RONU-286084 format. One record per residue (C-alpha): residue in one letter; x, y, z. Coordinates in pm, whole numbers, plus 50000, padded with zeros to 5 digits. Layout:
aXYZ;...
//
This chain:
m466884952347625;i469404961247340;m468704998947423;r469384994947775;r472634976047709;i473635006347476;a472675030447745;s474735011348031;f477845011247770;i477485048947739;v477265054748117;i480515036348135;i482095054547887;v480935088047977;t482205079548337;i485685071248232;f486455101048013;t484125129248157;v486055135348479;e488635158848287;v490795183948453;d493025210748327;a496505195048327;l498515207648625;n501845203048434;k503755206848735;s503515204349102;v505905211049419;v505965173149453;d506945146949194;v503705122549239;t505595094749068;k508075093849369;l505325098949641;t504485071949881;m500975072150072;s502765076250384;e504625107150239;a501295119050072;i499845119450436;e502555139950577;y502465165550281;l498865168850334;d499165173450697;k501635199750663;s500035218350364;v502585210150128;i499775201949902;t495885198949945;s493865167849872;e492295183949559;e495595192049403;l496675155349485;v493835140549335;n494275163449027;l497665151848990;y496385115348976;l493455124048740;d496255139048514;r498145107048483;i494805086248458;n493775108048181;t497245107447987;y497935071748019;n494885049948097;t493845042047737;e497095026447648;f497525006247998;k493834999348061;a494214998948439;i491165016848538;i487425009848437;n485745037248606;v486835070348754;n484695083949070;p482745111848904;n482395133749225;i486145127749338;i487095165249278;e484085177749515;e484715148749776;a488455162749785;k487495197849829;e485095186250135;s488295168250255;d490385199050251;r487335217850419;l487535193450699;r491095195650743;k491155233750741;e488325234351007;g490105209451231;q487615182951139;k489945155351004;r488375122151001;g491365102251048;i494845095550913;l493825088950548;e492035122550509;g492225134850136;i494265101750037;p493155088449678;v492485050049677;v491935027749394;v489684998449436;k489484967249235;d485964966649046;n484754936449234;i484464956449562;d481424979049618;v481745016149626;k478345032249671;g477725055449369;m479905036849132;p479125003448945;t480794970849039;t481274953948700;a483804924248807;g485414934048471;a482394925348260;h480214951448051;a477344930048150;l477254946748484;a478024981548372;d474734990748566;n475174970648868;f475204998049137;p475514987249507;n473105001049775;e476185005250024;d479745005750029;a481504972950100;e482734969550480;v486254975050392;i485445005850209;k483245019550484;l486585012250687;l488645033250472;k486125062150437;e485805064250813;e489275073050812;g489025100650547;a489985081250253;l488675091149894;i487915064949616;i489245081049308;a488685049849083;k487665015349022;a490294990748868;n490304968348586;m490824931548648;s490794895248508;e487044892348436;f485224875948752;a488674870648886;f489244839248692;s492864845048570;a496204846948739;k497964846548420;d496584879648304;s494184907448386;y491884905348092;s488274916848074;s485654930147853;y487264963047932;g490684955747781;y494154937347857;v495914955648142;s499414960648053;n502604954648249;a503574990048418;y507174984348300;r506654969147967;i503354976247802;g503614943247564;y503884923247902;t501474907648139;s500244924448443;y499384889448607;g496104887948756;s493444890748859;s494224923449055;g496344936748755;g494514969348729;s495034977149090;a498894969649102;v499394987548754;s497475017348903;v499625022849205;a502945015848974;l501815043048731;n500535065749006;f496975068248937;g496465067349303;a498235063649627;i497495029149710;a494985001049595;l492694972849717;g492614938549525;t491444905849609;d493234872049640;t491884838249562;n495064819949491;s497804847549400;s495704874849275;v497144904049479;r500754889949531;l501724882249143;p500244915049015;a501994933549301;a505484916049229;g504934922048867;a504414959148921;g507384962949157;l505164967349486;v504184952949811;g501124931449827;i499784912250109;r497174883450145;p496304883750496;t495204852150700;t492014840150528;g489034854550722;k490734884050891;l489294907750656;s485424913350566;s484274900950236;k480854916550235;g480054936749941;v482804915649733;i481734894449438;n483514863149528;y485014835949272;d485734810149596;i484214820149905;n486454796450105;r489784813849997;d488854847849873;t490114878150076;v490774913250027;g494194923649996;i496484957049997;i498764966349729;s501324997049791;k504605012849701;s506265005450046;v505704981150350;l504895013650571;d502095020250343;n500744986050336;k500824981850737;i498935015550767;l496165003150576;w496314969050730;g495794985751073;i492615003250955;l491124973850767;s491834947451047;g491174969451341;e494644957151456;k497264982851563;y500434974051395;d502884963451673;y506454964751608;i508004933751737;d511754937051888;d513344906551746;s516814917351827;e516814892152115;k515194862851934;k516994841951687;i514404845151348;r514604813651174;v513654814250796;g512934782450577;i513784781950225;p512114753350024;r514964735649828;s512324718049606;f510954750649514;y514024773249517;e516434752549306;g513814730349157;e514374699348929;e513344691548580;k512104657248660;t509454665448906;s506094656848882;l504784691149045;k505344720648799;v505914744149108;n508964727049173;k510324728148834;p513764750148807;a513604786148855;f514394813748598;a518084815448679;p518274855648737;i515404851948997;k517344823949169;e520484847949173;m518504875249319;l517214853849609;d520594840549691;n521834874349737;e518974882249970;i519584850150164;e523294860850189;r522024895550330;l519564882450563;r522294858050698;n524524889550747;d521474901950971;n521804874151211;i518744856751074;e519114819051073;i518574803250719;v517084769850721;i517234748250388;l514254727150389;d514424694750137;e510924694050076;a507864716650151;y505234719449848;n504774681149799;s502114658349646;s499824658049981;i499684695849974;a498954695149617;r496374669249641;y494364687849900;n494934719649712;n493194707649419;l490504691449592;s489514721449785;i488904746649506;a485434755749541;g484724776949218;y481284760749245;t480524783949519;m480494813749278;c476924810849172;r475264809249502;a477484837049631;f476784858349338;n473094855449369;n473404865149762;y475614894549643;i473204907349397;n470224912349621;n472194942549759;t472404961249435;t470174975349170;g470844969048771;t469724949148485;i471274917148619;r469364902548885;s470674865348892;f473714847048815;s471494824748555;q470604857348397;l474364868848376;t475394836648205;k472774844047939;t473864877447842;g476484892547650;g478884921047756;k481754894247900;t484384873947779;a484074844648007;d481704815647937;l479834810048286;s477524782248200;g479524755348388;y479444774948702;n475604778848664;k475394739048692;t476894742449037;c474814767749173;n472674743649402;y475764724649527;s475224701949826;d476284713150169;k478234680050173;n480494690749888;y481054722250077;e481854706550403;k484334684850203;s486044713850084;i486274731250415;n487744696950525;y490514693950263;l491404730750368;t491804722150723;i494024693850653;a496164715550417;k496634738850670;q497844713250918;l500224697950657;v501544733450621;t501554742350974;n503694710151040;i506454720250825;y506954751551047;d506834731051387;q508874704251270;n511534726951155;q511124753751412;i510834782251161;d509084813951192;f508604822350798;l509004804950443;i510664826750190;y510584819349831;p510364839449501;t506884852549428;t506974836949082;k509794815348928;n509244821348566;e510204852248355;i507584875648305;y505974867747958;p504204888347688;k500424892047725;g498394864347598;n501194840947627;n500374802447751;s503544800148001;l502894781748292;l502574801148633;v505344785048874;n504744799249228;l504104789449597;s501654821149602;g498614801749424;t499534768849638;m500674769849991;s499594803150121;s496054800549988;v495164766050074;s496434766150425;g495134801950469;l498414815250623;p499334849750572;s502034861650294;i503254892150162;t505464901949868;l507744929449800;p510564938049532;l513354915949511;g515014930049212;y514654937548829;y515854917148521;d515464932348184;n513614962748324;l510934938448459;p510484935148846;y510424902349043;g509144897949371;i510344878849719;e507444863449926;i507374857550297;m504644834250433;g504074834350819;r502204815351078;e498504822751136;n497624859051227;s501504869651217;e500624899951002;s502834922051248;a505894897351220;l505664894050846;y505584933450832;n508654935051062;l510754910950817;a509514924250510;t510914961850647;i514124944350679;i514384931950329;e512944963350208;n515784982350374;h518394958050203;n517114962849877;n516154998349862;l513954994649565;i510825018149630;n510495040249308;s513995029849203;h512875023848840;d510605044548607;t507625028248460;a506615027948088;a504585059548175;g506735091548204;r506245121748420;l504105147948315;y506295175248484;e509515177848644;v510545191848986;s513655212548993;e516215206249272;e515515240349405;v511835231849473;n512715196849613;n515065215749865;l512435240049958;v509775212750030;g512125192650242;l513445224350433;y509705234150499;v508575198550597;n511695191450815;n510975224550999;y507275227650984;n507155229051386;s509175262951368;d508015292051515;d508635313551215;g504715316851116;e505415344750862;w507955324850657;f505865294150646;g502505312850565;s504455328750266;v505815294150133;q502375277150190;e500935304249969;y503595299749730;f502815260949694;r499165269449645;n499935290449349;y502895271249233;n501035259648898;n500795296548791;i504345303448854;t507135304348583;d510275311948797;e509975285949031;k513585280949044;n514375314849166;i511725319249376;s512255287449564;e516215295349608;k514745329749750;y512865313750013;i515585289850094;n518145319250115;n515615338550314;w515095309850567;k518965307550600;e519605344150686;k516565341150940;q518655314551087;i521955332251093;k520185362851254;k518475337951515;e521885324051572;v523405358551622;i520485368251868;i520985335052055;k524805341452093;k524175375952227;i521375362752467;k523765335652560;k526665358352610;s524115384352824;e523135354153019;k526805345853127;v527475382853217;n524165382353433;k525215353653588;f528555364153689;m527135400953797;l524755379254010;f527575356454136;l529505388254217;l526545404054407;v525755372954617;y529825370654694;f529695409254826;i526485401655044;i527915369355181;l531245387655228;s529615419755375;i527415394755622;l530745374855736;l532605410455813;m529925422655991;i529505391156212;p532525398456442;k531485435656515;t528155420856605;v529595394656847;i531715420256998;k528685441357076;i526805416157216;f529655402757423;r530455439357576;k526755443057660;e526775411257868;i529635421658049;n528305453958147;k525405437258303;y527685421958551;
//
């Protein structure tokens, strides 16, 4: 057994550190400023290849992951998968919109060919027999799973992402928390280890880490996304969520995972009413509910500014005296069903191979930081307890829905967290509605960047009505446009190369004119992009291509002017010709008439 454990550990170490590539050092695109939607466009227009993009992300993982501990496993086949993706694209067999896009996946979601550890070394050889349902959907669209992300072990903690694979550091300040449990997923996107990531959310496990990394994170309506192939903590609350750099990236992935086409809703004729819970937003010291304690002053100031911007956009702000109250808090506490973890794990493990074959066995083994013995005692919970939990969730959902109905509001808005981001391992209390109202009611909510204080990011969260994901994305887009915070601040991980202004200008020129008919110029620039890593004089060469394009455009303009001038001359000549023909006909008519008249007279 000991030898087996050592072998498993070696497998993990090898998996993490053997997917080495020669450092690219530079690229025509700055991957630290690249959103997923931009990567899709660059792949489609041959600015970069999937293999090149994957190598850029691997460079960063190999350089920075030891310090940040965001990744547990790198896909050992990722380079070959990227090459295959490039082949399919070249042959016109692109599988979908995500063809060749590298995705990071939280390590409690199954990816075939990679272990699912839930952050525990004890599960280092736990290999799933098939992909989780959400992974199947991504792969059908051509996505590549580049790596599995670290997390708070078994998704237990929202305060930190700490596991037997290490402590995930905040992307902006290494000594600070990344939050949890999807901290590795969020930090991976912020540090550009992949284009986008999947996490899971029980109480706030997607939204808090996303906010702490300056990202967009959605918890969809509970039950909208499949949890098959996911190691669950609370089967009544758990849901897969999406973490991205932009709202656009997020809604692209949402459309794929949910099967629902994202629909833009034109709200220009409809007055949007947004509720701001005063009890949470302003807070007070004497409240018995920690959620309603006063907010960290800079966060409140940031939200005040955003509320004013929303008012200026003709969005009606409704200040609610009370939102989260003792009744909702009571049902929130009563409905927590961590006791379902044991039975859920036993059902899950049947579809995997590995040393651990039951939850009971897992509790007794080493290779983990968490004590699971208490959960083992609840493995055979009664159906009556389960039904009670479901009933409590139903009541809580109705209580929250009543707030919307009674105040005739479409959304609730509040800070994703009210407290200052704290150092790793700190015992500070989390103060947020993410882990209470949205999760207990099952209603969807999305967090996005609100602002920065002391070089740490803070988020704003929007909670909507049931199945209102499209409306959430619409309002989130408005707020995103207000703040303009996508890639606005550098993380604690630096760039591995700089992209010159000349190269940026060339890429922009190439992309913006991609549908031009100048095949020779575009073919030449594509070849330049492919060989870019071996070029030393990129500034001058890029400038040369830009000047060459401008010269071609000037020549085209001259030719077009000549053609237009020629067309004017031809039109004038045609006009004269028609004029003289008509004139000649008109001049001939009298002679013809006279001849006919004389002819008729002669008959008599």
